[in-house]
C-alpha positions as CSV (number, residue, x, y, z in Angstrom):
1,M,-52.8,-5.7,24.4
2,I,-53.7,-5.4,27.7
3,K,-55.9,-2.2,28.0
4,S,-56.0,0.0,31.5
5,M,-58.4,0.0,33.7
6,T,-58.4,4.1,33.7
7,G,-59.9,6.0,30.8
8,Y,-62.3,8.4,29.6
9,G,-64.2,8.6,26.3
10,S,-67.7,10.8,25.4
11,A,-69.9,10.9,22.3
12,K,-73.1,13.3,21.6
13,G,-76.3,12.8,19.2
14,I,-79.2,13.4,18.3
15,S,-82.5,12.0,19.0
16,D,-85.8,13.3,17.8
17,K,-84.9,17.3,18.4
18,L,-83.1,15.9,21.9
19,G,-79.7,16.9,22.4
20,I,-77.8,13.7,24.3
21,T,-74.2,13.6,25.2
22,V,-72.7,10.4,26.8
23,E,-69.5,10.2,28.9
24,V,-68.1,7.4,30.4
25,R,-64.9,6.8,32.8
26,S,-63.4,4.6,34.8
27,V,-61.2,4.0,37.7
28,N,-59.4,0.5,39.1
29,N,-61.6,-1.6,41.2
30,R,-60.8,-5.3,41.6
31,F,-64.2,-6.4,39.4
32,L,-66.7,-4.3,37.4
33,D,-69.0,-1.7,39.4
34,C,-70.7,-0.1,36.9
35,S,-73.2,3.6,38.0
36,V,-75.3,5.1,35.7
37,R,-76.3,8.9,35.8
38,I,-79.3,10.0,33.7
39,P,-82.4,11.8,34.1
40,R,-85.4,10.7,36.3
41,V,-87.8,10.5,33.5
42,Y,-85.2,8.1,31.5
43,T,-84.5,6.1,33.9
44,C,-86.3,2.9,32.0
45,L,-83.2,2.8,29.6
46,E,-80.3,2.3,32.7
47,D,-80.1,-1.6,32.7
48,A,-79.7,-1.5,28.9
49,V,-76.7,1.1,29.3
50,K,-75.5,-0.9,31.6
51,A,-76.0,-4.0,29.7
52,R,-74.3,-2.6,27.0
53,V,-71.1,-1.4,29.5
54,Q,-70.7,-5.0,30.8
55,K,-69.9,-6.3,26.7
56,S,-67.1,-3.9,26.6
57,I,-65.5,-3.5,30.1
58,S,-64.7,-6.6,32.2
59,R,-63.1,-4.4,35.6
60,G,-63.1,-1.4,36.6
61,K,-65.4,1.5,38.5
62,V,-67.2,2.8,35.6
63,D,-69.2,5.7,36.0
64,V,-71.6,6.4,32.6
65,T,-73.3,9.9,32.8
66,V,-75.9,10.6,30.1
67,T,-77.1,14.4,29.8
68,V,-80.1,15.3,28.0
69,D,-81.0,18.5,26.4
70,A,-84.4,19.3,25.0
71,S,-83.8,23.0,24.9
72,A,-84.2,23.1,21.2
73,A,-86.9,19.9,20.7
74,D,-90.4,21.3,19.4
75,D,-92.3,19.3,22.1
76,T,-95.4,21.3,23.2
77,V,-98.6,20.7,22.0
78,I,-101.1,23.5,22.0
79,A,-104.6,22.5,21.0
80,V,-107.9,23.9,20.8
81,N,-110.5,22.3,23.1
82,A,-113.4,22.8,20.4
83,P,-116.6,21.9,23.2
84,V,-114.9,24.6,25.5
85,A,-114.7,27.0,22.4
86,D,-118.1,26.3,21.1
87,A,-119.8,26.6,24.4
88,Y,-118.6,29.9,25.0
89,M,-119.4,30.5,21.9
90,A,-122.9,29.4,21.9
91,A,-123.2,31.6,25.3
92,L,-122.1,35.0,23.7
93,R,-124.6,34.5,20.7
94,E,-127.3,34.0,23.3
95,L,-126.0,36.9,25.4
96,A,-125.7,39.4,21.9
97,E,-129.4,37.9,21.0
98,R,-131.1,38.9,24.9
99,Y,-129.8,42.3,25.0
100,G,-129.6,43.0,21.6
101,I,-126.1,43.6,21.1
102,E,-123.4,42.4,18.4
103,P,-121.6,39.2,20.2
104,D,-117.7,40.9,19.3
105,V,-115.4,38.0,19.3
106,T,-112.1,37.8,18.0
107,A,-110.0,34.4,17.9
108,V,-108.0,36.3,20.6
109,N,-110.1,37.1,23.0
110,L,-111.9,33.8,22.8
111,S,-108.7,32.1,23.3
112,R,-108.4,33.8,26.4
113,M,-110.7,32.3,28.0
114,Q,-110.5,29.4,30.5
115,D,-109.2,26.0,29.1
116,V,-110.0,27.4,25.2
117,L,-106.2,26.1,24.9
118,T,-104.7,23.3,26.4
119,V,-101.0,23.2,26.2
120,T,-99.3,19.6,26.4
121,R,-95.9,18.1,25.8
122,R,-95.6,15.7,23.3
123,E,-94.8,12.1,25.0
124,T,-91.2,11.0,24.0
125,D,-90.8,7.9,21.6
126,M,-88.2,5.7,24.4
127,E,-88.3,3.1,22.3
128,R,-86.3,5.6,19.4
129,L,-84.6,7.3,22.1
130,G,-83.2,4.0,23.6
131,A,-81.7,2.7,20.0
132,D,-80.8,6.1,19.6
133,L,-79.0,6.0,23.1
134,Q,-77.1,2.7,22.3
135,E,-75.3,4.2,19.1
136,I,-73.9,7.5,20.8
137,L,-73.2,5.2,24.2
138,G,-71.5,2.6,21.4
139,R,-69.2,5.7,20.2
140,A,-68.5,6.9,23.6
141,L,-66.9,3.3,24.3
142,E,-65.2,3.3,21.6
143,D,-63.5,6.7,22.3
144,F,-63.1,5.3,25.9
145,N,-61.3,2.0,25.1
146,A,-59.0,3.5,22.4
147,M,-57.4,5.6,25.3
148,R,-57.6,2.7,27.3
149,A,-55.7,0.8,24.6
150,R,-53.3,3.6,24.5
151,E,-52.5,3.3,28.3
152,G,-52.4,-0.4,27.9
153,R,-49.6,-0.1,25.2
154,R,-47.5,2.2,28.1
155,L,-48.1,-0.1,30.6
156,H,-47.0,-2.9,28.5
157,D,-43.8,-1.6,27.3
158,D,-42.8,-0.7,31.0
159,I,-43.5,-3.9,32.2
160,A,-41.4,-6.5,30.0
161,A,-39.0,-3.9,30.4
162,R,-38.7,-4.8,33.9
163,A,-39.9,-8.0,33.7
164,D,-36.0,-7.9,31.3
165,E,-34.7,-6.5,34.9
166,T,-36.1,-9.1,36.9
167,E,-35.0,-11.7,34.5
168,R,-31.2,-10.2,34.8
169,L,-31.5,-10.3,38.7
170,V,-32.8,-13.9,38.4
171,G,-29.7,-14.3,36.1
172,L,-27.4,-12.6,38.6
173,A,-28.8,-15.2,41.5
174,E,-27.9,-18.1,39.4
175,E,-24.2,-16.7,38.8
176,R,-23.6,-16.2,42.6
177,S,-26.0,-19.3,44.0
178,P,-22.9,-22.0,43.7
179,Q,-20.3,-19.8,45.5
180,T,-22.9,-19.3,48.1
181,V,-23.3,-23.2,48.3
182,R,-19.7,-23.9,48.2
183,E,-18.5,-21.3,51.0
184,Y,-21.6,-21.9,53.7
185,R,-20.7,-25.8,53.3
186,E,-16.9,-25.2,53.5
187,R,-18.1,-22.6,56.9
188,L,-20.1,-25.7,57.8
189,E,-17.8,-28.2,57.5
190,A,-15.5,-25.7,59.5
191,R,-17.5,-25.8,62.6
192,L,-18.6,-29.4,62.7
193,R,-15.0,-30.4,62.5
194,E,-14.1,-28.2,65.6
195,I,-17.4,-29.1,67.6
196,L,-16.5,-32.9,66.7
197,E,-12.7,-32.1,67.5
198,D,-12.5,-34.4,70.8
199,R,-14.8,-36.9,69.3
200,S,-13.9,-40.0,66.9
201,V,-16.3,-39.6,63.2
202,D,-16.7,-40.7,60.1
203,E,-14.9,-38.4,58.0
204,T,-17.3,-39.1,54.7
205,R,-20.4,-39.0,57.0
206,L,-19.4,-35.5,57.9
207,V,-18.7,-34.4,54.7
208,T,-22.0,-35.9,53.4
209,E,-23.8,-34.4,56.2
210,A,-22.8,-30.7,55.2
211,A,-23.3,-31.3,51.5
212,I,-27.1,-32.1,52.6
213,F,-27.3,-29.0,54.7
214,A,-25.2,-27.2,52.0
215,D,-27.5,-28.4,49.2
216,K,-30.4,-26.6,50.7
217,T,-29.0,-23.0,50.2
218,A,-29.1,-23.4,46.2
219,V,-32.0,-21.6,44.6
220,A,-32.0,-23.1,41.3
221,E,-35.4,-25.1,41.9
222,E,-36.4,-21.0,42.7
223,T,-34.7,-20.0,39.6
224,V,-36.2,-22.0,37.1
225,R,-39.4,-21.2,38.3
226,L,-39.0,-17.9,38.1
227,H,-37.7,-18.1,34.6
228,S,-40.7,-19.8,33.6
229,H,-43.0,-17.0,35.3
230,I,-41.5,-14.5,33.3
231,A,-42.1,-16.0,30.2
232,Q,-46.0,-16.8,30.9
233,L,-45.7,-12.9,32.2
234,R,-44.5,-12.2,28.4
235,E,-47.3,-14.1,27.0
236,L,-50.2,-12.5,29.6
237,I,-49.0,-8.8,28.6
238,E,-49.4,-9.5,24.9
239,S,-52.9,-10.9,25.0
240,D,-55.7,-9.0,23.8
241,E,-58.1,-10.4,26.4
242,P,-59.0,-9.1,30.6
243,V,-55.9,-10.7,32.1
244,G,-55.4,-8.0,35.0
245,R,-56.5,-11.2,37.5
246,K,-54.0,-13.7,36.1
247,L,-51.3,-11.4,36.1
248,D,-52.2,-10.5,40.2
249,F,-52.0,-14.0,40.9
250,L,-48.6,-14.8,38.8
251,V,-46.7,-11.7,40.7
252,Q,-47.3,-13.1,44.0
253,E,-45.7,-16.4,42.8
254,F,-42.6,-14.0,41.8
255,N,-42.7,-12.8,45.4
256,R,-42.8,-16.7,46.7
257,E,-39.7,-17.5,44.8
258,A,-37.8,-14.1,46.0
259,N,-39.0,-14.7,49.5
260,T,-37.8,-18.2,48.9
261,I,-34.4,-17.2,47.6
262,G,-34.0,-14.5,50.4
263,S,-34.6,-17.1,52.9
264,K,-32.0,-19.7,51.6
265,G,-29.4,-17.2,50.8
266,N,-26.9,-16.8,53.4
267,D,-24.5,-14.4,51.8
268,L,-24.2,-10.3,51.3
269,Q,-24.2,-10.4,47.6
270,M,-27.2,-12.6,47.5
271,A,-29.0,-10.3,49.3
272,R,-28.4,-7.4,47.8
273,I,-29.6,-9.2,44.6
274,V,-32.9,-10.3,46.4
275,V,-33.4,-7.0,47.4
276,D,-33.4,-5.3,44.2
277,L,-35.2,-8.6,42.6
278,K,-38.1,-7.8,45.1
279,S,-38.0,-4.0,44.6
280,E,-38.0,-4.6,40.7
281,I,-41.1,-7.4,41.1
282,E,-43.2,-4.8,43.3
283,K,-42.6,-2.1,40.5
284,I,-44.3,-4.8,38.3
285,R,-47.1,-5.3,40.9
286,E,-48.1,-1.2,41.0
287,Q,-48.4,-1.5,37.1
288,I,-50.7,-4.4,37.2
289,Q,-53.0,-2.7,39.2
290,N,-53.6,-0.6,36.6
291,V,-54.6,-3.7,34.2
292,E,-57.7,-4.9,33.2
């Protein structure tokens, strides 16, 4: 069944004590436009995130936000700079021997001397982080697609109901058309007789010409095509594949046929039917703008 282009999904996980949160949200767009927000230090993973999104989504303006919480990570490394500490100790012993004093040195005192201890941050394993991020992103996309599927079901039901109403209105146009043609032909014949009453005219030719002009007001071809379009619409909204662009094109065909019926219908009742028909088609078009 069809999916909506609008949705939201999120997932959380841990990668080497780093807390990772992924949020995916989207709104309508003619094509796929994916943007990724991720901490600068991890931008090397951005392309992989976009590639994963493109496998799951075909249309929409998609925003992916990746948040990394390092507050619980034990990534601080403190090490002894042994050569510097040895040099300090040798210098202190020499000082003690020269002046006959005890080298009263504790580990705390030694650690306070410049460059004896070094503090660094442990490097992040980007390969591991990338794999964990893909797993979390996958769960966020599942949540995102589940919401889009729920919205898609609502779109499906609304479009299907409007397709039924459209078909009902097409049926009314079909019922009204023969009477419209007959009335138009009668008016045309009467008008032609009035214009040509003082001239010699072939009665058979007069009736034939009136019939030809009157037939131009018939809408059978348009209603047959509309029935075909409605059947195709119903088939498309049952599809699991992205069909938004096809539906958009199909609704343009709906409008084309409705406009033609309106231009042919030289009748107040037919005009009212066409107004209702075009109104229903417009409601379908609005809903289709949300379909992936």
